C-alpha positions in Angstrom: 146.6 98.8 76.7 145.0 96.4 79.3 141.9 93.9 77.7 139.8 95.8 80.5 140.8 99.7 79.5 140.1 98.4 75.9 136.5 97.1 76.3 135.8 99.9 78.4 136.9 102.5 76.1 134.8 100.8 72.9 131.5 100.4 75.4 131.9 104.1 76.3 132.5 105.1 72.5 129.3 103.3 71.6 127.1 104.8 74.5 128.4 108.1 73.6 127.4 108.1 69.8 124.2 110.2 68.5 122.9 107.2 66.4 123.2 103.6 65.9 124.9 104.3 62.5 127.6 106.0 64.0 127.9 103.5 66.9 127.9 100.7 64.5 130.6 102.0 62.7 132.9 102.5 66.4 132.5 99.0 66.9 133.4 97.5 63.5 136.4 99.6 63.5 137.8 99.4 67.0 137.1 95.9 67.3 138.9 94.9 64.2 141.8 96.9 65.5 141.7 95.2 69.2 141.2 91.9 67.9 144.1 92.3 65.1 141.7 91.0 62.5 141.1 91.6 58.8 137.5 92.2 59.1 134.6 93.1 61.3 131.0 92.9 61.1 127.9 93.2 63.0 124.7 91.5 62.2 121.4 92.8 63.7 118.1 91.2 64.7 115.9 92.3 61.5 112.6 94.4 62.4 110.2 91.1 61.9 112.9 89.0 64.2 112.9 86.2 61.6 116.6 87.0 60.7 119.5 89.1 60.6 120.3 91.8 58.6 124.0 93.3 57.8 124.0 96.6 59.8 127.9 97.7 59.5 131.0 95.9 58.2 135.2 96.7 58.2 136.1 94.1 55.3 132.9 93.1 53.6 131.7 95.1 50.6 129.8 98.2 52.1 127.2 98.2 49.3 125.6 95.1 51.3 125.3 97.2 54.5 121.5 97.2 55.0 120.7 94.8 52.2 122.1 92.0 53.0 119.5 89.4 55.0 119.7 86.0 56.3 117.7 83.5 58.2 118.6 82.2 61.2 119.4 78.5 59.6 121.7 80.4 57.1 125.3 79.8 57.4 127.9 80.3 60.4 126.1 84.0 61.4 122.6 82.1 61.5 124.5 79.2 63.5 125.6 81.4 66.5 122.4 83.2 66.8 120.7 79.6 67.0 122.8 78.5 69.7 123.3 81.9 71.2 126.8 81.0 71.8 130.6 81.5 70.1 131.7 79.9 67.2 135.3 79.6 66.2 136.7 78.4 63.6 140.7 78.4 62.2 139.1 77.4 58.5 135.7 78.3 58.4 135.0 77.1 54.7 135.3 73.2 56.3 132.4 73.8 58.3 129.1 71.8 57.4 127.2 75.6 57.8 129.6 77.6 55.9 127.9 79.4 53.7 129.8 82.0 51.0 128.1 85.2 50.7 128.4 86.0 47.0 130.0 89.2 46.0 131.0 90.1 49.3 134.6 89.7 49.6 134.2 87.0 52.1 136.0 84.2 50.1 139.1 86.1 51.3 138.6 85.1 55.1 139.4 81.4 56.7 139.3 82.2 60.4 135.8 83.1 61.7 134.7 84.1 65.0 131.2 84.9 65.8 129.6 85.9 69.3 125.8 86.5 70.2 124.8 90.2 71.0 122.6 89.0 74.3 120.8 91.0 76.9 118.3 89.7 79.5 117.9 86.4 77.1 116.9 88.6 74.1 119.2 88.4 70.9 120.2 91.4 69.3 122.8 89.7 66.9 125.7 88.5 66.1 129.2 90.4 66.1 131.7 88.6 63.8 135.5 88.8 63.6 137.5 87.6 60.3 141.3 86.7 59.5 142.6 86.1 56.0 144.7 83.6 57.2 143.9 80.4 59.0 144.0 80.9 62.9 142.1 80.0 65.7 141.3 82.6 67.7 142.5 82.3 71.6 140.5 81.9 74.7 141.3 85.3 75.6 139.9 86.2 72.1 137.1 84.6 72.7 136.7 85.9 76.2 137.0 89.4 75.1 134.7 89.3 72.2 131.9 87.6 74.3 132.1 90.2 77.1 132.2 92.9 74.4 129.1 91.3 72.7 127.2 91.1 76.2 127.9 94.9 76.9 127.1 96.0 73.7 123.5 95.2 73.5 122.2 98.1 75.7 124.4 100.5 74.1 123.2 99.5 70.7 119.5 99.6 71.9 120.2 103.0 73.2 122.0 104.3 70.3 119.3 103.6 68.1 116.7 105.3 70.3 118.9 108.5 70.5 119.5 108.8 66.5 115.3 108.2 66.3 114.3 111.1 68.6 117.0 113.2 67.9 116.1 112.9 64.2 114.1 116.0 62.9 112.5 113.7 60.5 108.7 113.8 61.3 107.8 111.1 59.0 110.4 108.8 59.9 110.6 108.9 63.5 106.9 109.3 64.9 106.0 106.9 67.4 109.2 106.0 68.6 108.3 103.4 71.0 109.9 102.0 74.4 109.1 99.2 76.5 109.3 99.8 80.3 107.4 98.0 83.5 103.6 98.7 84.2 104.0 101.2 87.1 100.3 102.3 87.6 97.5 101.8 85.2 96.1 104.7 83.0 97.2 106.2 80.0 98.5 110.0 79.5 100.0 112.4 77.2 102.0 115.3 77.8 105.1 117.1 77.9 108.5 115.2 79.2 109.9 117.5 82.6 113.3 115.6 83.1 114.7 115.3 86.7 118.3 115.1 86.9 120.8 115.4 89.2 121.9 119.2 89.1 125.7 118.5 89.7 126.3 115.4 87.3 126.9 116.2 83.7 125.5 112.8 82.6 122.5 113.5 83.4 122.1 116.9 82.0 119.4 117.1 79.2 119.4 118.7 76.0 117.6 121.8 75.8 117.5 125.1 73.6 118.9 128.2 74.7 117.2 132.2 75.1 120.1 133.9 74.2 123.6 133.2 72.6 125.0 136.4 74.6 123.7 135.1 78.0 124.7 131.5 77.9 128.4 132.4 76.9 128.1 134.9 80.1 127.3 132.4 82.2 129.7 130.2 81.4 132.8 132.6 81.8 131.3 133.7 85.3 131.3 130.0 85.9 134.8 129.4 84.9 135.7 132.3 87.0 134.3 130.8 90.1 136.3 127.6 89.8 139.4 129.2 88.8 139.0 131.0 92.3 138.3 127.7 94.3 141.6 126.2 92.7 143.7 129.1 93.7 142.1 129.2 97.1 142.5 125.3 97.6 146.4 125.8 96.4 147.1 128.5 99.0 144.8 126.5 101.7 147.1 123.1 101.1 150.5 125.2 100.4 152.0 123.9 103.5 150.6 120.5 103.7 151.3 119.2 99.9 154.8 118.8 98.0 155.2 121.4 95.0 154.7 118.9 92.7 151.2 117.8 94.1 150.6 121.9 94.2 151.1 122.1 90.4 148.2 119.8 89.8 145.9 123.3 90.4 147.9 125.0 88.2 147.1 122.0 85.7 143.3 122.6 86.6 143.8 126.7 85.9 145.3 125.9 82.9 142.5 123.3 81.6 139.9 126.3 82.4 142.0 128.8 80.1 142.0 126.0 77.3 141.0 127.4 74.0 140.2 124.2 72.6 137.6 123.3 75.5 135.6 126.9 75.8 135.7 127.2 72.0 133.6 123.8 71.2 131.1 125.0 74.3 130.9 128.1 72.3 130.2 126.3 68.8 127.4 124.3 70.8 126.0 127.5 72.0 126.2 128.9 68.8 124.4 125.5 67.5 121.5 126.2 70.0 122.5 124.4 73.2 121.7 125.8 76.5 125.2 126.3 78.6 124.8 123.4 80.7 124.1 121.0 77.7 127.0 122.3 75.8 128.9 121.9 78.6 127.8 118.3 79.0 128.9 117.3 75.0 132.2 119.4 75.1 133.5 117.8 78.3 132.4 114.1 77.0 134.0 115.0 73.4 137.3 116.4 75.5 137.6 113.8 77.8 137.2 111.0 75.0 140.1 112.6 73.2 142.2 112.1 76.2 140.9 108.9 77.1 142.2 107.3 74.2 145.6 108.6 74.0 148.4 105.9 74.5 150.4 108.3 77.1 149.0 106.8 80.6 149.7 109.8 82.1 147.5 111.9 79.7 144.8 109.0 79.6 144.6 109.2 83.1 143.8 113.0 83.1 140.1 112.2 82.0 139.3 111.9 85.7 140.4 115.7 86.1 138.7 117.0 83.2 135.3 115.4 84.2 135.9 117.0 87.4 136.2 120.1 86.2 133.5 119.8 84.4 131.6 118.9 87.6 132.9 122.1 89.2 131.5 124.7 86.3 128.4 122.5 86.2 127.9 123.4 89.7 128.0 127.0 89.7 126.0 127.3 86.4 123.2 125.3 88.4 123.6 127.6 91.3 122.2 130.5 88.4 119.6 127.7 87.1 116.6 129.4 86.4 113.6 129.0 88.3 111.3 128.4 85.6 112.2 124.4 85.9 110.1 124.2 88.7 107.4 126.2 87.0 105.2 123.0 86.0 103.2 123.0 82.9 99.9 121.5 82.4 100.0 118.0 81.1 103.3 117.3 83.2 105.0 113.6 82.5 107.9 113.6 85.2 110.4 111.6 83.7 113.9 110.7 85.5 116.8 107.8 86.5 115.3 107.3 90.1 112.4 109.8 91.1 112.0 109.7 94.8 108.5 110.2 96.5 109.1 113.5 97.7 110.0 114.8 93.9 106.9 113.2 92.9 105.0 114.7 96.0 106.3 118.5 94.7 104.4 118.6 91.6 101.0 120.2 92.0 98.5 117.3 91.3 96.2 119.3 88.6 99.8 120.0 86.4 100.9 115.9 86.7 99.4 113.6 84.3 102.3 110.8 84.1 105.5 109.6 85.3 108.0 107.5 83.9 111.3 106.0 85.5 114.2 104.3 84.0 114.9 102.1 87.3 112.3 100.7 89.8 109.4 98.4 89.3 105.6 98.5 90.3 106.7 97.9 93.6 108.9 100.4 94.0 108.0 103.0 96.5 107.3 105.8 94.0 105.2 103.5 91.7 102.9 103.1 95.3 102.7 106.6 95.5 101.6 107.2 91.9 99.1 104.3 91.7 97.7 105.9 95.1 97.1 109.4 93.2 96.0 107.7 90.1 99.2 108.9 88.1 99.7 106.3 85.3 103.2 105.3 85.0 106.0 103.1 83.7 109.1 102.0 85.3 112.2 100.4 84.4 112.3 101.7 81.2 116.2 101.4 81.2 116.9 102.1 77.4 115.1 105.6 77.8 117.7 108.0 76.8 116.8 110.8 79.0 118.8 113.6 77.9 116.9 113.7 74.5 113.6 113.6 76.0 112.9 117.1 78.1 109.9 118.8 76.7 109.2 116.2 74.0 105.7 115.0 73.8 105.1 111.7 75.2 102.5 108.9 75.7 102.7 106.9 79.1 100.4 103.8 78.6 100.7 102.2 82.3 98.8 99.2 81.3 101.5 97.6 79.2 104.3 99.5 80.5 104.8 100.9 77.3 105.8 105.1 76.3 105.6 106.2 72.9 108.1 109.4 72.0 106.6 111.8 69.5 103.4 110.3 68.9 102.0 110.7 65.4 98.5 111.9 65.0 96.8 108.8 64.7 98.6 107.0 67.9 97.7 110.3 70.0 94.0 110.3 68.6 93.6 106.5 69.9 95.2 107.2 73.2 93.1 110.5 73.3 90.0 108.2 72.9 91.2 105.5 75.6 91.8 108.6 77.7 88.0 109.9 77.3 86.4 106.0 78.0 88.5 105.7 81.2 86.9 109.0 82.1 83.6 107.9 81.4 84.3 104.3 83.0 85.6 106.3 86.2 82.3 108.1 86.4 80.0 105.1 86.0 82.3 103.8 88.9 81.5 106.3 91.3 78.3 105.5 92.3 79.3 101.6 92.7 82.1 103.5 94.8 79.6 105.1 97.0 78.0 102.0 98.0 79.1 99.6 100.7 81.1 96.3 99.0 78.6 93.6 99.4 79.3 90.3 97.7 76.7 88.3 95.4 76.1 86.2 98.6 75.8 89.1 101.3 79.4 88.9 102.4 80.4 92.3 103.6 83.5 93.3 103.1 85.4 96.9 104.8 87.8 98.8 102.1 89.5 101.1 103.9 92.0 103.6 101.7 96.1 104.0 101.7 97.5 107.4 101.8 100.1 109.3 102.7 99.9 112.9 101.4 98.0 115.6 103.0 97.0 116.8 99.2 95.3 112.9 98.8 93.1 113.4 101.8 89.6 115.5 100.8 86.5 115.4 103.2 84.3 113.3 100.8 86.9 110.4 101.1 84.9 108.9 103.8 81.8 108.5 101.8 83.6 106.2 99.5 85.3 104.3 102.3 85.4 102.5 105.7 88.3 104.2 106.9 91.7 105.1 106.7 93.7 101.6 106.6 97.0 102.8 106.0 98.3 106.4 106.5 102.2 106.4 105.5 103.4 108.7 108.3 107.0 108.9 106.7 106.1 110.9 103.7 105.9 114.2 105.7 109.4 112.9 107.4 110.5 112.7 103.9 109.8 116.2 102.4 111.1 118.5 105.4 114.9 119.1 106.0 115.0 118.1 109.5 112.6 115.8 112.2 109.2 117.3 112.7 108.5 118.5 116.1 105.8 116.7 118.4 103.3 119.5 117.7 103.9 119.7 113.9 103.5 115.7 114.1 100.2 116.1 116.2 98.5 119.0 114.0 99.0 116.6 110.8 97.8 113.4 112.5 95.1 115.5 113.9 94.0 116.7 110.3 94.1 112.9 108.9 91.9 111.6 111.7 89.4 114.7 111.4 88.9 113.8 108.0 87.6 110.5 108.9 85.1 111.1 111.6 83.6 108.4 113.5 85.9 106.3 111.2 89.2 104.0 112.1 92.3 105.7 111.2 95.0 103.8 110.8 98.7 105.7 111.2 101.5 103.5 110.7 104.4 104.3 112.7 107.5 105.9 111.0 108.8 103.0 108.4 111.9 104.4 106.5 115.5 102.9 105.2 115.4 100.8 102.4 113.9 102.8 99.2 112.7 105.6 101.5 114.8 107.8 102.8 115.4 110.7 105.1 118.0 113.3 103.3 118.8 114.5 107.1 119.2 111.0 108.5 121.2 109.1 106.0 121.6 105.6 106.2 124.5 103.9 104.1 124.0 99.9 103.7 125.2 97.4 101.4 121.7 95.7 101.5 119.2 98.5 102.7 116.2 96.0 102.3 117.6 93.6 104.5 119.1 96.2 107.0 118.3 99.0 109.6 114.5 100.5 108.4 111.1 100.3 109.6 110.9 99.4 113.4 114.4 98.5 113.8 115.2 102.1 113.6 112.5 103.9 115.9 113.6 100.8 118.6 117.2 101.7 118.4 116.0 105.5 118.6 113.4 105.5 121.4 113.7 109.5 121.2 112.4 109.7 117.6 109.6 106.7 118.2 108.1 108.2 121.5 108.1 111.8 120.0 105.9 110.2 117.1 103.9 108.1 119.6 103.1 110.9 121.8 101.7 112.9 119.0 99.4 110.6 117.7 98.0 109.8 121.0 97.8 113.3 121.4 95.6 113.9 118.2 93.5 110.8 119.3 92.1 112.7 122.6 89.6 114.8 120.4 89.0 112.2 117.2 89.1 108.6 119.3 89.6 106.7 116.0 93.3 105.9 116.4 94.7 102.6 115.4 98.5 102.0 115.4 100.2 99.9 112.8 104.0 98.6 113.3 106.0 97.8 110.3 108.7 95.4 110.3 108.1 92.9 112.9 110.4 90.6 112.8 110.5 89.1 116.2 108.3 88.8 119.2 110.9 90.9 121.3 110.4 93.7 118.7 106.6 94.0 119.1 107.3 93.4 123.3 109.4 96.7 123.0 106.8 98.4 121.0 104.1 97.6 122.9 106.0 99.0 126.1 107.1 102.1 124.4 103.7 102.9 123.1 102.3 102.2 127.2 105.5 104.6 128.3 104.0 107.5 125.5 100.2 107.3 127.0 101.6 106.9 130.5 103.7 110.4 130.4 100.7 111.9 128.5 98.4 110.6 131.7 100.9 112.7 134.1 100.4 115.6 132.3 96.7 115.3 132.8 95.3 114.1 129.1 93.2 111.2 129.1 94.0 109.2 126.1 92.0 106.5 125.0 93.6 102.9 124.5 94.0 102.8 120.9 93.8 99.4 118.7 97.1 97.9 117.8 98.7 96.2 114.7 101.4 94.7 113.0 102.2 94.4 109.5 103.3 91.0 108.5 106.0 91.6 106.3 108.6 89.2 106.7 108.9 85.9 106.4 109.8 85.2 110.4 106.6 86.9 110.7 104.2 84.4 108.8 105.0 81.4 111.0 104.7 83.0 114.4 101.6 84.7 113.2 99.4 83.5 115.9 101.5 84.5 118.5 101.3 88.3 117.2 98.0 88.0 116.7 97.5 87.2 120.6 99.0 90.3 121.3 97.6 92.8 119.2 94.2 93.9 118.1 94.6 93.2 114.2 97.0 92.3 111.6 97.7 93.8 108.0 99.7 92.1 105.6 102.2 94.0 103.8 102.1 92.2 100.7 105.0 94.4 98.5 107.7 93.6 101.4 106.6 90.0 101.5 106.8 89.0 98.3 110.0 90.7 97.9 111.8 88.7 100.9 109.9 85.1 99.7 110.9 85.2 96.8 114.8 87.0 97.5 113.6 89.5 94.4 114.8 93.3 94.8 111.2 94.9 94.2 113.0 97.9 92.6 115.6 96.3 90.4 113.9 95.9 86.9 116.6 93.1 86.0 114.1 90.7 88.2 111.0 92.2 88.0 109.4 89.2 86.3 110.4 87.2 88.8 108.6 89.4 91.5 105.0 87.9 91.6 102.3 88.3 93.6 101.0 85.2 92.3 103.8 82.8 93.1 102.3 79.4 94.8 104.7 80.2 97.7 103.3 83.8 98.7 99.5 82.4 98.3 100.3 79.7 100.6 102.1 82.1 102.9 99.0 84.2 102.8 96.8 81.2 103.8 99.2 80.3 106.7 98.7 84.1 108.2 94.7 83.7 107.7 94.4 80.6 109.3 96.6 81.5 112.2 95.3 84.7 113.0 91.7 83.4 113.3 92.5 80.5 115.3 93.0 83.6 118.1 90.3 85.2 116.6 92.2 88.1 115.5 91.2 90.1 112.0 93.6 90.2 109.3 93.5 92.9 106.6 95.9 93.4 103.6 97.4 96.8 102.7 100.0 95.9 100.4 99.2 96.9 96.5 98.1 93.7 96.0 94.7 94.6 97.4 94.6 97.6 94.6 94.8 94.9 91.9 90.9 94.1 90.7 92.3 91.2 89.2 94.0 89.7 92.5 91.1 90.8 94.9 89.0 87.6 93.5 91.9 85.7 95.6 91.9 87.8 98.6 87.9 87.4 98.8 88.2 83.6 98.7 91.3 83.5 101.2 89.1 84.6 103.9 90.7 88.5 104.6 88.5 90.0 106.9 89.1 93.7 105.1 91.1 95.1 102.5 93.1 98.7 102.4 93.3 99.9 98.6 95.0 103.3 96.8 91.7 105.9 96.4 92.3 105.6 93.1 91.4 101.7 92.9 88.9 101.7 95.6 85.9 102.0 92.7 87.3 98.9 90.6 87.7 96.9 93.7 84.1 97.5 95.1 83.1 96.6 91.4 84.9 93.3 92.1 83.7 92.5 94.8 79.9 93.4 94.2 80.1 91.3 91.0 81.1 88.0 92.8 80.1 85.6 95.6 82.9 84.3 98.3 81.5 80.5 97.5 83.3 81.5 94.0 86.2 83.5 95.0 86.8 80.4 96.9 86.9 77.9 94.1 88.9 80.3 92.0 91.6 80.1 95.0 91.6 75.9 94.6 91.8 76.7 91.3 94.7 78.7 91.2 97.1 76.4 93.8 96.3 73.8 91.3 97.5 75.5 88.1 100.7 77.3 90.2 101.9 79.1 87.4 101.5 82.9 88.1 100.6 83.8 84.3 98.2 81.2 84.3 96.3 82.0 87.6 96.2 86.0 86.2 94.9 84.7 83.0 92.4 82.5 84.8 91.0 85.4 86.9 91.2 88.1 84.2 89.0 85.4 82.3 86.8 85.7 85.0 86.3 89.4 85.1 86.0 89.1 81.5 83.2 86.9 81.9 81.5 88.6 84.4 81.4 92.2 82.4 84.3 93.3 83.9 86.8 93.3 80.9 87.4 97.0 81.3 89.6 96.5 84.4 91.9 94.3 82.8 92.6 96.6 79.8 92.8 99.9 78.6 89.2 101.6 77.8 86.0 100.5 78.8 85.2 97.7 76.3 
């Protein structure tokens, strides 16, 4: 068996382990066999992170498991942990750091190879193999163990969490905590509802069924459907494939009749699993048996087994109960990759929180969650989703923490925070009704960002100076085809009528990247650097002109339209866009419609636009900075990738300098500049935006009261001094600390931490 295949099988077995004990047992047994060693042990970081604990072994005395503790500066195992690199010794006892582990059997072994178990700079533990005879493990051996150690960290963490969550021992396993990334501020307590791909076995959640016979009947019917499909395919392809190939369809039928597989699924159902979960567990176990067979032909049948399971699941999913879409009060939506359209489908009065295993605070769904005021945690990659459906969870969107099965004490603590947040929001409601005026009398218009019709209420105009960004792509994303011109006109007319006499900025269709249309698929290697925003609409003028005419028609009555062009990176793109706007207006004029000339703006969100901002500003009425994408492109950091989330910073000196350049260039030609990115909704960062000289802000409705509160408590002169201080500091973390301290000293500490104190 190849080294790669061995690695994959070990990691796969560990990943499927129901708890940490089983996972570690798999590791020591399989690694010892693969390395042809006499002992294998796993030491994991102690709970107090001050040392290491023996958690599993094959070769040392079992009595020492969970009892043997050592510090980081103790022995060869400690040396591996300290250096975070391999230690390979033919005669371990001759090394200066050698320390005999008494009464362990350690004295029998001479050769030692230890590697760190590390993931994203975090040391999880040390993996050790030993041999009785002196031998220096080969470079291939070392490479194998290093690679395995790197892959095991996440699997070990997941196995530990899975075991804790699945445990029925409430005393031991209340308050299972998982760290993610802050997505949207706030705290929520609710019941998790898992969104999963209906045809993906790996994502099927654990659930209890309502009746054994009903579940078994569903299974029987689904299997019969798949059998019929296989026979149909065999007949259909009979003339175009060889007899040997056609036999594969019969092999599928044989697998579907396998008593071992069906009995296993029935056993899981008898134990209480719903049929989809029973199928997932059984296919996993069945395919694992085949994967470990020495016969290459049989081991390769794993693909067929999983395909068969997927086909059965598809039929089960077709008949799935519609109760999945009956959202319960206090729903916390969880999933691997939740889309904006999926979030939009949940009734707002039922949704209290959101958790994603992927993404960051700059992902599109997180931006929408902030707009809705839904506490969100992103990038919780270690979350064992299958275990969480219908489980009570706490979402801490401030710290990016999740608490599963909260104890009474923890639940009460968070309920107190939720109550304090509510009281604070009520206090800020009066602040939000007033114009945003600084201590030194500077009036700064504050607009709001929106995208959902349900997010537009008639009284919002009492709180803001207008709609600074309406994301027109969202109505496109929740449909099965492009909306017609009349449908779009109706949507835009409703939006404009919600803000009579106030400016309404409609951004033209901005899809691509992480905003997909299911009826207009875009497959690219680098979607954020590819076909998106105005690049798509200029390549499809029929789509662009339809939208522009709909916007202009809606503006005939309301006369408050501003048009915002996204993803402009060249002057030619701007010229083409302006020409199409003129064309759309001329076409409507031919039909007798007297459309007022709308104000046109450009989003500055790519680096090339920063340096030609003055040229762009000369041709339009306003600029709007899209901080989310601009940061992404300036720092070369995918804003949806949780692995590099720590590198994404709206306080990076280069980004702050870019803001200065944009504002200076725009003001040099007397063009106002706003910011509609998420940076504007962060009350801590509002101080810098005020000091940089921005002319207006466009924020989420949920953030508007906090933003106005900050603006009313500081002067522009104070903010300008903070900009100078920030530039001198140069470190994003120190800049945020400095700004937060200013808020705390001004009595606004509730804006930088949970609660109102």
